[in-house]
N, CA, C, O and CB atoms as a CASP TS submission, in Angstrom:
PFRMAT TS
TARGET T0000
AUTHOR 0000-0000-0000
METHOD Language model
MODEL 1
PARENT N/A
ATOM      1  N   MET     1     -39.846  26.049 -48.862  1.00  0.00           N
ATOM      2  CA  MET     1     -39.112  25.174 -47.979  1.00  0.00           C
ATOM      3  C   MET     1     -37.787  25.863 -47.629  1.00  0.00           C
ATOM      4  O   MET     1     -37.037  26.264 -48.520  1.00  0.00           O
ATOM      5  CB  MET     1     -38.878  23.774 -48.637  1.00  0.00           C
ATOM      6  N   SER     2     -37.511  25.993 -46.359  1.00  0.00           N
ATOM      7  CA  SER     2     -36.256  26.620 -45.969  1.00  0.00           C
ATOM      8  C   SER     2     -35.192  25.550 -45.777  1.00  0.00           C
ATOM      9  O   SER     2     -35.440  24.503 -45.179  1.00  0.00           O
ATOM     10  CB  SER     2     -36.431  27.452 -44.680  1.00  0.00           C
ATOM     11  N   ARG     3     -34.026  25.830 -46.286  1.00  0.00           N
ATOM     12  CA  ARG     3     -32.903  24.908 -46.127  1.00  0.00           C
ATOM     13  C   ARG     3     -32.104  25.339 -44.910  1.00  0.00           C
ATOM     14  O   ARG     3     -32.079  26.513 -44.540  1.00  0.00           O
ATOM     15  CB  ARG     3     -32.003  24.874 -47.406  1.00  0.00           C
ATOM     16  N   GLN     4     -31.466  24.379 -44.309  1.00  0.00           N
ATOM     17  CA  GLN     4     -30.710  24.656 -43.103  1.00  0.00           C
ATOM     18  C   GLN     4     -29.332  24.026 -43.200  1.00  0.00           C
ATOM     19  O   GLN     4     -29.162  22.959 -43.790  1.00  0.00           O
ATOM     20  CB  GLN     4     -31.452  24.142 -41.865  1.00  0.00           C
ATOM     21  N   LEU     5     -28.357  24.695 -42.618  1.00  0.00           N
ATOM     22  CA  LEU     5     -27.001  24.175 -42.524  1.00  0.00           C
ATOM     23  C   LEU     5     -26.713  23.870 -41.070  1.00  0.00           C
ATOM     24  O   LEU     5     -27.029  24.657 -40.178  1.00  0.00           O
ATOM     25  CB  LEU     5     -25.962  25.178 -43.104  1.00  0.00           C
ATOM     26  N   TYR     6     -26.103  22.706 -40.843  1.00  0.00           N
ATOM     27  CA  TYR     6     -25.784  22.281 -39.487  1.00  0.00           C
ATOM     28  C   TYR     6     -24.282  22.330 -39.263  1.00  0.00           C
ATOM     29  O   TYR     6     -23.500  22.129 -40.192  1.00  0.00           O
ATOM     30  CB  TYR     6     -26.321  20.868 -39.218  1.00  0.00           C
ATOM     31  N   THR     7     -23.889  22.595 -38.037  1.00  0.00           N
ATOM     32  CA  THR     7     -22.481  22.479 -37.672  1.00  0.00           C
ATOM     33  C   THR     7     -22.124  20.994 -37.640  1.00  0.00           C
ATOM     34  O   THR     7     -23.005  20.135 -37.673  1.00  0.00           O
ATOM     35  CB  THR     7     -22.188  23.167 -36.287  1.00  0.00           C
ATOM     36  N   VAL     8     -20.846  20.705 -37.578  1.00  0.00           N
ATOM     37  CA  VAL     8     -20.409  19.311 -37.483  1.00  0.00           C
ATOM     38  C   VAL     8     -21.014  18.669 -36.237  1.00  0.00           C
ATOM     39  O   VAL     8     -21.502  17.540 -36.299  1.00  0.00           O
ATOM     40  CB  VAL     8     -18.857  19.218 -37.447  1.00  0.00           C
ATOM     41  N   GLN     9     -20.987  19.369 -35.123  1.00  0.00           N
ATOM     42  CA  GLN     9     -21.550  18.832 -33.875  1.00  0.00           C
ATOM     43  C   GLN     9     -23.039  18.502 -34.031  1.00  0.00           C
ATOM     44  O   GLN     9     -23.495  17.450 -33.583  1.00  0.00           O
ATOM     45  CB  GLN     9     -21.354  19.839 -32.723  1.00  0.00           C
ATOM     46  N   GLU    10     -23.783  19.396 -34.662  1.00  0.00           N
ATOM     47  CA  GLU    10     -25.211  19.147 -34.880  1.00  0.00           C
ATOM     48  C   GLU    10     -25.424  17.975 -35.832  1.00  0.00           C
ATOM     49  O   GLU    10     -26.346  17.181 -35.645  1.00  0.00           O
ATOM     50  CB  GLU    10     -25.896  20.403 -35.433  1.00  0.00           C
ATOM     51  N   GLY    11     -24.572  17.864 -36.854  1.00  0.00           N
ATOM     52  CA  GLY    11     -24.657  16.739 -37.782  1.00  0.00           C
ATOM     53  C   GLY    11     -24.396  15.422 -37.082  1.00  0.00           C
ATOM     54  O   GLY    11     -25.050  14.416 -37.356  1.00  0.00           O
ATOM     55  N   MET    12     -23.433  15.438 -36.175  1.00  0.00           N
ATOM     56  CA  MET    12     -23.134  14.233 -35.399  1.00  0.00           C
ATOM     57  C   MET    12     -24.344  13.832 -34.564  1.00  0.00           C
ATOM     58  O   MET    12     -24.686  12.652 -34.486  1.00  0.00           O
ATOM     59  CB  MET    12     -21.906  14.459 -34.490  1.00  0.00           C
ATOM     60  N   LEU    13     -24.980  14.798 -33.950  1.00  0.00           N
ATOM     61  CA  LEU    13     -26.170  14.507 -33.131  1.00  0.00           C
ATOM     62  C   LEU    13     -27.315  13.967 -33.979  1.00  0.00           C
ATOM     63  O   LEU    13     -28.012  13.039 -33.569  1.00  0.00           O
ATOM     64  CB  LEU    13     -26.629  15.769 -32.387  1.00  0.00           C
ATOM     65  N   ARG    14     -27.509  14.546 -35.161  1.00  0.00           N
ATOM     66  CA  ARG    14     -28.605  14.098 -36.032  1.00  0.00           C
ATOM     67  C   ARG    14     -28.389  12.693 -36.554  1.00  0.00           C
ATOM     68  O   ARG    14     -29.350  11.947 -36.737  1.00  0.00           O
ATOM     69  CB  ARG    14     -28.767  15.045 -37.199  1.00  0.00           C
ATOM     70  N   THR    15     -27.137  12.321 -36.798  1.00  0.00           N
ATOM     71  CA  THR    15     -26.871  10.995 -37.362  1.00  0.00           C
ATOM     72  C   THR    15     -26.574   9.953 -36.294  1.00  0.00           C
ATOM     73  O   THR    15     -26.680   8.753 -36.548  1.00  0.00           O
ATOM     74  CB  THR    15     -25.713  11.069 -38.329  1.00  0.00           C
ATOM     75  N   GLY    16     -26.206  10.401 -35.112  1.00  0.00           N
ATOM     76  CA  GLY    16     -25.837   9.463 -34.056  1.00  0.00           C
ATOM     77  C   GLY    16     -24.422   8.937 -34.195  1.00  0.00           C
ATOM     78  O   GLY    16     -24.039   7.991 -33.507  1.00  0.00           O
ATOM     79  N   LEU    17     -23.641   9.544 -35.082  1.00  0.00           N
ATOM     80  CA  LEU    17     -22.259   9.113 -35.292  1.00  0.00           C
ATOM     81  C   LEU    17     -21.326   9.848 -34.341  1.00  0.00           C
ATOM     82  O   LEU    17     -21.587  10.983 -33.943  1.00  0.00           O
ATOM     83  CB  LEU    17     -21.831   9.352 -36.751  1.00  0.00           C
ATOM     84  N   GLY    18     -20.235   9.182 -33.984  1.00  0.00           N
ATOM     85  CA  GLY    18     -19.195   9.814 -33.196  1.00  0.00           C
ATOM     86  C   GLY    18     -18.346  10.714 -34.072  1.00  0.00           C
ATOM     87  O   GLY    18     -18.479  10.723 -35.296  1.00  0.00           O
ATOM     88  N   ARG    19     -17.476  11.467 -33.431  1.00  0.00           N
ATOM     89  CA  ARG    19     -16.651  12.451 -34.135  1.00  0.00           C
ATOM     90  C   ARG    19     -15.789  11.816 -35.230  1.00  0.00           C
ATOM     91  O   ARG    19     -15.793  12.290 -36.366  1.00  0.00           O
ATOM     92  CB  ARG    19     -15.761  13.179 -33.144  1.00  0.00           C
ATOM     93  N   SER    20     -15.061  10.765 -34.908  1.00  0.00           N
ATOM     94  CA  SER    20     -14.168  10.135 -35.888  1.00  0.00           C
ATOM     95  C   SER    20     -14.950   9.568 -37.071  1.00  0.00           C
ATOM     96  O   SER    20     -14.573   9.768 -38.226  1.00  0.00           O
ATOM     97  CB  SER    20     -13.350   9.021 -35.222  1.00  0.00           C
ATOM     98  N   SER    21     -16.029   8.868 -36.778  1.00  0.00           N
ATOM     99  CA  SER    21     -16.850   8.291 -37.850  1.00  0.00           C
ATOM    100  C   SER    21     -17.450   9.379 -38.725  1.00  0.00           C
ATOM    101  O   SER    21     -17.495   9.248 -39.949  1.00  0.00           O
ATOM    102  CB  SER    21     -17.966   7.419 -37.263  1.00  0.00           C
ATOM    103  N   PHE    22     -17.908  10.448 -38.098  1.00  0.00           N
ATOM    104  CA  PHE    22     -18.525  11.531 -38.866  1.00  0.00           C
ATOM    105  C   PHE    22     -17.502  12.176 -39.795  1.00  0.00           C
ATOM    106  O   PHE    22     -17.797  12.423 -40.965  1.00  0.00           O
ATOM    107  CB  PHE    22     -19.132  12.590 -37.923  1.00  0.00           C
ATOM    108  N   PHE    23     -16.294  12.452 -39.282  1.00  0.00           N
ATOM    109  CA  PHE    23     -15.268  13.058 -40.124  1.00  0.00           C
ATOM    110  C   PHE    23     -14.810  12.110 -41.226  1.00  0.00           C
ATOM    111  O   PHE    23     -14.460  12.559 -42.317  1.00  0.00           O
ATOM    112  CB  PHE    23     -14.078  13.480 -39.278  1.00  0.00           C
ATOM    113  N   THR    24     -14.808  10.814 -40.960  1.00  0.00           N
ATOM    114  CA  THR    24     -14.480   9.840 -42.002  1.00  0.00           C
ATOM    115  C   THR    24     -15.510   9.900 -43.124  1.00  0.00           C
ATOM    116  O   THR    24     -15.155   9.873 -44.302  1.00  0.00           O
ATOM    117  CB  THR    24     -14.409   8.414 -41.413  1.00  0.00           C
ATOM    118  N   LYS    25     -16.774   9.981 -42.760  1.00  0.00           N
ATOM    119  CA  LYS    25     -17.847  10.058 -43.764  1.00  0.00           C
ATOM    120  C   LYS    25     -17.760  11.363 -44.544  1.00  0.00           C
ATOM    121  O   LYS    25     -18.024  11.372 -45.746  1.00  0.00           O
ATOM    122  CB  LYS    25     -19.232   9.936 -43.093  1.00  0.00           C
ATOM    123  N   LEU    26     -17.398  12.464 -43.892  1.00  0.00           N
ATOM    124  CA  LEU    26     -17.216  13.732 -44.601  1.00  0.00           C
ATOM    125  C   LEU    26     -16.049  13.632 -45.576  1.00  0.00           C
ATOM    126  O   LEU    26     -16.162  14.053 -46.727  1.00  0.00           O
ATOM    127  CB  LEU    26     -16.982  14.886 -43.603  1.00  0.00           C
ATOM    128  N   ALA    27     -14.931  13.078 -45.119  1.00  0.00           N
ATOM    129  CA  ALA    27     -13.727  12.985 -45.964  1.00  0.00           C
ATOM    130  C   ALA    27     -13.967  12.109 -47.194  1.00  0.00           C
ATOM    131  O   ALA    27     -13.440  12.388 -48.271  1.00  0.00           O
ATOM    132  CB  ALA    27     -12.549  12.424 -45.150  1.00  0.00           C
ATOM    133  N   SER    28     -14.757  11.058 -47.033  1.00  0.00           N
ATOM    134  CA  SER    28     -15.021  10.147 -48.152  1.00  0.00           C
ATOM    135  C   SER    28     -16.109  10.671 -49.087  1.00  0.00           C
ATOM    136  O   SER    28     -16.298  10.142 -50.182  1.00  0.00           O
ATOM    137  CB  SER    28     -15.422   8.781 -47.623  1.00  0.00           C
ATOM    138  N   GLY    29     -16.820  11.706 -48.657  1.00  0.00           N
ATOM    139  CA  GLY    29     -17.911  12.240 -49.471  1.00  0.00           C
ATOM    140  C   GLY    29     -19.223  11.531 -49.230  1.00  0.00           C
ATOM    141  O   GLY    29     -20.227  11.841 -49.873  1.00  0.00           O
ATOM    142  N   GLU    30     -19.227  10.583 -48.313  1.00  0.00           N
ATOM    143  CA  GLU    30     -20.458   9.859 -48.008  1.00  0.00           C
ATOM    144  C   GLU    30     -21.513  10.794 -47.412  1.00  0.00           C
ATOM    145  O   GLU    30     -22.712  10.611 -47.622  1.00  0.00           O
ATOM    146  CB  GLU    30     -20.170   8.701 -47.040  1.00  0.00           C
ATOM    147  N   ILE    31     -21.051  11.785 -46.677  1.00  0.00           N
ATOM    148  CA  ILE    31     -21.912  12.872 -46.211  1.00  0.00           C
ATOM    149  C   ILE    31     -21.340  14.148 -46.815  1.00  0.00           C
ATOM    150  O   ILE    31     -20.182  14.492 -46.579  1.00  0.00           O
ATOM    151  CB  ILE    31     -21.980  12.948 -44.617  1.00  0.00           C
ATOM    152  N   ARG    32     -22.158  14.847 -47.594  1.00  0.00           N
ATOM    153  CA  ARG    32     -21.717  16.083 -48.246  1.00  0.00           C
ATOM    154  C   ARG    32     -21.607  17.215 -47.224  1.00  0.00           C
ATOM    155  O   ARG    32     -22.301  17.226 -46.207  1.00  0.00           O
ATOM    156  CB  ARG    32     -22.691  16.477 -49.380  1.00  0.00           C
ATOM    157  N   SER    33     -20.724  18.159 -47.517  1.00  0.00           N
ATOM    158  CA  SER    33     -20.590  19.329 -46.672  1.00  0.00           C
ATOM    159  C   SER    33     -20.163  20.512 -47.531  1.00  0.00           C
ATOM    160  O   SER    33     -19.759  20.353 -48.683  1.00  0.00           O
ATOM    161  CB  SER    33     -19.577  19.078 -45.528  1.00  0.00           C
ATOM    162  N   VAL    34     -20.262  21.690 -46.948  1.00  0.00           N
ATOM    163  CA  VAL    34     -19.830  22.916 -47.622  1.00  0.00           C
ATOM    164  C   VAL    34     -18.954  23.696 -46.651  1.00  0.00           C
ATOM    165  O   VAL    34     -19.055  23.547 -45.434  1.00  0.00           O
ATOM    166  CB  VAL    34     -21.057  23.780 -48.100  1.00  0.00           C
ATOM    167  N   LYS    35     -18.089  24.532 -47.224  1.00  0.00           N
ATOM    168  CA  LYS    35     -17.287  25.419 -46.384  1.00  0.00           C
ATOM    169  C   LYS    35     -17.824  26.831 -46.549  1.00  0.00           C
ATOM    170  O   LYS    35     -18.037  27.314 -47.662  1.00  0.00           O
ATOM    171  CB  LYS    35     -15.765  25.346 -46.756  1.00  0.00           C
ATOM    172  N   VAL    36     -18.035  27.473 -45.420  1.00  0.00           N
ATOM    173  CA  VAL    36     -18.431  28.874 -45.403  1.00  0.00           C
ATOM    174  C   VAL    36     -17.371  29.575 -44.563  1.00  0.00           C
ATOM    175  O   VAL    36     -17.356  29.453 -43.338  1.00  0.00           O
ATOM    176  CB  VAL    36     -19.907  29.086 -44.822  1.00  0.00           C
ATOM    177  N   GLY    37     -16.492  30.306 -45.229  1.00  0.00           N
ATOM    178  CA  GLY    37     -15.342  30.859 -44.527  1.00  0.00           C
ATOM    179  C   GLY    37     -14.478  29.706 -44.057  1.00  0.00           C
ATOM    180  O   GLY    37     -14.069  28.867 -44.860  1.00  0.00           O
ATOM    181  N   LYS    38     -14.196  29.657 -42.764  1.00  0.00           N
ATOM    182  CA  LYS    38     -13.403  28.568 -42.197  1.00  0.00           C
ATOM    183  C   LYS    38     -14.277  27.459 -41.636  1.00  0.00           C
ATOM    184  O   LYS    38     -13.768  26.431 -41.187  1.00  0.00           O
ATOM    185  CB  LYS    38     -12.492  29.097 -41.110  1.00  0.00           C
ATOM    186  N   ARG    39     -15.581  27.658 -41.659  1.00  0.00           N
ATOM    187  CA  ARG    39     -16.489  26.687 -41.044  1.00  0.00           C
ATOM    188  C   ARG    39     -16.922  25.610 -42.024  1.00  0.00           C
ATOM    189  O   ARG    39     -17.202  25.899 -43.187  1.00  0.00           O
ATOM    190  CB  ARG    39     -17.712  27.391 -40.489  1.00  0.00           C
ATOM    191  N   ARG    40     -16.978  24.379 -41.560  1.00  0.00           N
ATOM    192  CA  ARG    40     -17.493  23.241 -42.326  1.00  0.00           C
ATOM    193  C   ARG    40     -18.942  23.054 -41.875  1.00  0.00           C
ATOM    194  O   ARG    40     -19.201  22.845 -40.690  1.00  0.00           O
ATOM    195  CB  ARG    40     -16.620  21.912 -42.100  1.00  0.00           C
ATOM    196  N   LEU    41     -19.888  23.128 -42.818  1.00  0.00           N
ATOM    197  CA  LEU    41     -21.303  22.997 -42.498  1.00  0.00           C
ATOM    198  C   LEU    41     -21.922  21.891 -43.337  1.00  0.00           C
ATOM    199  O   LEU    41     -21.484  21.612 -44.454  1.00  0.00           O
ATOM    200  CB  LEU    41     -22.042  24.328 -42.726  1.00  0.00           C
ATOM    201  N   ILE    42     -22.943  21.273 -42.778  1.00  0.00           N
ATOM    202  CA  ILE    42     -23.578  20.132 -43.430  1.00  0.00           C
ATOM    203  C   ILE    42     -25.021  20.513 -43.763  1.00  0.00           C
ATOM    204  O   ILE    42     -25.799  20.844 -42.868  1.00  0.00           O
ATOM    205  CB  ILE    42     -23.524  18.853 -42.519  1.00  0.00           C
ATOM    206  N   PRO    43     -25.378  20.467 -45.057  1.00  0.00           N
ATOM    207  CA  PRO    43     -26.763  20.768 -45.432  1.00  0.00           C
ATOM    208  C   PRO    43     -27.721  19.710 -44.873  1.00  0.00           C
ATOM    209  O   PRO    43     -27.381  18.530 -44.789  1.00  0.00           O
ATOM    210  CB  PRO    43     -26.898  20.852 -46.968  1.00  0.00           C
ATOM    211  N   ASP    44     -28.909  20.150 -44.498  1.00  0.00           N
ATOM    212  CA  ASP    44     -29.888  19.197 -43.981  1.00  0.00           C
ATOM    213  C   ASP    44     -30.202  18.125 -45.016  1.00  0.00           C
ATOM    214  O   ASP    44     -30.478  16.979 -44.660  1.00  0.00           O
ATOM    215  CB  ASP    44     -31.172  19.920 -43.566  1.00  0.00           C
ATOM    216  N   THR    45     -30.161  18.489 -46.294  1.00  0.00           N
ATOM    217  CA  THR    45     -30.440  17.509 -47.349  1.00  0.00           C
ATOM    218  C   THR    45     -29.360  16.422 -47.391  1.00  0.00           C
ATOM    219  O   THR    45     -29.656  15.272 -47.717  1.00  0.00           O
ATOM    220  CB  THR    45     -30.538  18.211 -48.719  1.00  0.00           C
ATOM    221  N   ALA    46     -28.113  16.778 -47.065  1.00  0.00           N
ATOM    222  CA  ALA    46     -27.021  15.793 -47.067  1.00  0.00           C
ATOM    223  C   ALA    46     -27.245  14.749 -45.976  1.00  0.00           C
ATOM    224  O   ALA    46     -26.995  13.562 -46.184  1.00  0.00           O
ATOM    225  CB  ALA    46     -25.652  16.491 -46.864  1.00  0.00           C
ATOM    226  N   ILE    47     -27.711  15.193 -44.827  1.00  0.00           N
ATOM    227  CA  ILE    47     -27.985  14.251 -43.737  1.00  0.00           C
ATOM    228  C   ILE    47     -29.167  13.366 -44.105  1.00  0.00           C
ATOM    229  O   ILE    47     -29.139  12.158 -43.868  1.00  0.00           O
ATOM    230  CB  ILE    47     -28.266  15.005 -42.412  1.00  0.00           C
ATOM    231  N   ASP    48     -30.209  13.964 -44.685  1.00  0.00           N
ATOM    232  CA  ASP    48     -31.375  13.180 -45.112  1.00  0.00           C
ATOM    233  C   ASP    48     -30.980  12.128 -46.139  1.00  0.00           C
ATOM    234  O   ASP    48     -31.430  10.985 -46.064  1.00  0.00           O
ATOM    235  CB  ASP    48     -32.460  14.099 -45.695  1.00  0.00           C
ATOM    236  N   GLU    49     -30.129  12.513 -47.111  1.00  0.00           N
ATOM    237  CA  GLU    49     -29.681  11.567 -48.146  1.00  0.00           C
ATOM    238  C   GLU    49     -28.878  10.425 -47.528  1.00  0.00           C
ATOM    239  O   GLU    49     -29.051   9.267 -47.910  1.00  0.00           O
ATOM    240  CB  GLU    49     -28.830  12.294 -49.211  1.00  0.00           C
ATOM    241  N   TYR    50     -28.013  10.742 -46.587  1.00  0.00           N
ATOM    242  CA  TYR    50     -27.207   9.718 -45.915  1.00  0.00           C
ATOM    243  C   TYR    50     -28.116   8.720 -45.196  1.00  0.00           C
ATOM    244  O   TYR    50     -27.924   7.510 -45.315  1.00  0.00           O
ATOM    245  CB  TYR    50     -26.219  10.370 -44.910  1.00  0.00           C
ATOM    246  N   ILE    51     -29.090   9.215 -44.462  1.00  0.00           N
ATOM    247  CA  ILE    51     -30.011   8.346 -43.727  1.00  0.00           C
ATOM    248  C   ILE    51     -30.837   7.500 -44.694  1.00  0.00           C
ATOM    249  O   ILE    51     -31.065   6.317 -44.442  1.00  0.00           O
ATOM    250  CB  ILE    51     -30.940   9.184 -42.822  1.00  0.00           C
ATOM    251  N   GLU    52     -31.284   8.094 -45.792  1.00  0.00           N
ATOM    252  CA  GLU    52     -32.054   7.340 -46.790  1.00  0.00           C
ATOM    253  C   GLU    52     -31.212   6.210 -47.391  1.00  0.00           C
ATOM    254  O   GLU    52     -31.727   5.114 -47.614  1.00  0.00           O
ATOM    255  CB  GLU    52     -32.553   8.281 -47.909  1.00  0.00           C
ATOM    256  N   ARG    53     -29.920   6.462 -47.656  1.00  0.00           N
ATOM    257  CA  ARG    53     -29.040   5.407 -48.177  1.00  0.00           C
ATOM    258  C   ARG    53     -28.906   4.273 -47.173  1.00  0.00           C
ATOM    259  O   ARG    53     -28.923   3.102 -47.553  1.00  0.00           O
ATOM    260  CB  ARG    53     -27.652   5.976 -48.517  1.00  0.00           C
ATOM    261  N   LEU    54     -28.773   4.609 -45.894  1.00  0.00           N
ATOM    262  CA  LEU    54     -28.685   3.573 -44.864  1.00  0.00           C
ATOM    263  C   LEU    54     -29.962   2.736 -44.823  1.00  0.00           C
ATOM    264  O   LEU    54     -29.905   1.510 -44.726  1.00  0.00           O
ATOM    265  CB  LEU    54     -28.422   4.206 -43.487  1.00  0.00           C
ATOM    266  N   GLU    55     -31.111   3.403 -44.897  1.00  0.00           N
ATOM    267  CA  GLU    55     -32.390   2.682 -44.875  1.00  0.00           C
ATOM    268  C   GLU    55     -32.522   1.771 -46.086  1.00  0.00           C
ATOM    269  O   GLU    55     -33.023   0.652 -45.974  1.00  0.00           O
ATOM    270  CB  GLU    55     -33.567   3.669 -44.830  1.00  0.00           C
ATOM    271  N   LYS    56     -32.073   2.250 -47.248  1.00  0.00           N
ATOM    272  CA  LYS    56     -32.149   1.432 -48.466  1.00  0.00           C
ATOM    273  C   LYS    56     -31.241   0.213 -48.341  1.00  0.00           C
ATOM    274  O   LYS    56     -31.623  -0.888 -48.738  1.00  0.00           O
ATOM    275  CB  LYS    56     -31.759   2.265 -49.712  1.00  0.00           C
ATOM    276  N   GLN    57     -30.037   0.402 -47.790  1.00  0.00           N
ATOM    277  CA  GLN    57     -29.127  -0.722 -47.597  1.00  0.00           C
ATOM    278  C   GLN    57     -29.776  -1.784 -46.713  1.00  0.00           C
ATOM    279  O   GLN    57     -29.684  -2.977 -47.003  1.00  0.00           O
ATOM    280  CB  GLN    57     -27.800  -0.245 -46.978  1.00  0.00           C
ATOM    281  N   CYS    58     -30.416  -1.360 -45.657  1.00  0.00           N
ATOM    282  CA  CYS    58     -31.069  -2.312 -44.751  1.00  0.00           C
ATOM    283  C   CYS    58     -32.239  -3.002 -45.445  1.00  0.00           C
ATOM    284  O   CYS    58     -32.432  -4.207 -45.290  1.00  0.00           O
ATOM    285  CB  CYS    58     -31.557  -1.597 -43.475  1.00  0.00           C
ATOM    286  N   ALA    59     -33.016  -2.243 -46.206  1.00  0.00           N
ATOM    287  CA  ALA    59     -34.157  -2.817 -46.912  1.00  0.00           C
ATOM    288  C   ALA    59     -33.707  -3.823 -47.965  1.00  0.00           C
ATOM    289  O   ALA    59     -34.420  -4.787 -48.245  1.00  0.00           O
ATOM    290  CB  ALA    59     -34.986  -1.715 -47.563  1.00  0.00           C
ATOM    291  N   ASP    60     -32.528  -3.605 -48.551  1.00  0.00           N
ATOM    292  CA  ASP    60     -31.984  -4.514 -49.561  1.00  0.00           C
ATOM    293  C   ASP    60     -31.307  -5.725 -48.926  1.00  0.00           C
ATOM    294  O   ASP    60     -30.785  -6.592 -49.628  1.00  0.00           O
ATOM    295  CB  ASP    60     -30.993  -3.776 -50.453  1.00  0.00           C
ATOM    296  N   GLY    61     -31.319  -5.781 -47.589  1.00  0.00           N
ATOM    297  CA  GLY    61     -30.734  -6.919 -46.897  1.00  0.00           C
ATOM    298  C   GLY    61     -29.247  -6.824 -46.688  1.00  0.00           C
ATOM    299  O   GLY    61     -28.613  -7.798 -46.282  1.00  0.00           O
ATOM    300  N   ARG    62     -28.668  -5.644 -46.963  1.00  0.00           N
ATOM    301  CA  ARG    62     -27.229  -5.460 -46.759  1.00  0.00           C
ATOM    302  C   ARG    62     -27.002  -4.907 -45.362  1.00  0.00           C
ATOM    303  O   ARG    62     -27.779  -4.093 -44.863  1.00  0.00           O
ATOM    304  CB  ARG    62     -26.618  -4.510 -47.837  1.00  0.00           C
ATOM    305  N   ASP    63     -25.932  -5.361 -44.747  1.00  0.00           N
ATOM    306  CA  ASP    63     -25.539  -4.835 -43.447  1.00  0.00           C
ATOM    307  C   ASP    63     -25.025  -3.422 -43.599  1.00  0.00           C
ATOM    308  O   ASP    63     -24.404  -3.084 -44.607  1.00  0.00           O
ATOM    309  CB  ASP    63     -24.477  -5.724 -42.793  1.00  0.00           C
ATOM    310  N   VAL    64     -25.280  -2.604 -42.611  1.00  0.00           N
ATOM    311  CA  VAL    64     -24.749  -1.266 -42.569  1.00  0.00           C
ATOM    312  C   VAL    64     -23.457  -1.318 -41.773  1.00  0.00           C
ATOM    313  O   VAL    64     -23.435  -1.821 -40.649  1.00  0.00           O
ATOM    314  CB  VAL    64     -25.767  -0.263 -41.951  1.00  0.00           C
ATOM    315  N   THR    65     -22.380  -0.800 -42.353  1.00  0.00           N
ATOM    316  CA  THR    65     -21.102  -0.796 -41.648  1.00  0.00           C
ATOM    317  C   THR    65     -20.790   0.612 -41.201  1.00  0.00           C
ATOM    318  O   THR    65     -21.146   1.583 -41.869  1.00  0.00           O
ATOM    319  CB  THR    65     -19.967  -1.350 -42.537  1.00  0.00           C
ATOM    320  N   TYR    66     -20.134   0.717 -40.087  1.00  0.00           N
ATOM    321  CA  TYR    66     -19.758   2.002 -39.508  1.00  0.00           C
ATOM    322  C   TYR    66     -18.253   2.154 -39.566  1.00  0.00           C
ATOM    323  O   TYR    66     -17.518   1.168 -39.617  1.00  0.00           O
ATOM    324  CB  TYR    66     -20.264   2.131 -38.055  1.00  0.00           C
ATOM    325  N   GLY    67     -17.800   3.401 -39.558  1.00  0.00           N
ATOM    326  CA  GLY    67     -16.359   3.615 -39.496  1.00  0.00           C
ATOM    327  C   GLY    67     -15.858   4.545 -40.526  1.00  0.00           C
ATOM    328  O   GLY    67     -14.658   4.813 -40.585  1.00  0.00           O
TER
END
């Protein structure tokens, strides 16, 4: 299985989040990221984990909040 790293822009597209919301999630650790040199990159597994948490929240009957 090959792992992939996404740019912030690509991560935003994959999650459907806007720039401010995406950076808020990165800062809080809700979406994991790594630094390679000066670049901030998001592992594909981090995006998958974030989406799975959202799906679990919905399945548990909890509202998903954005921001």
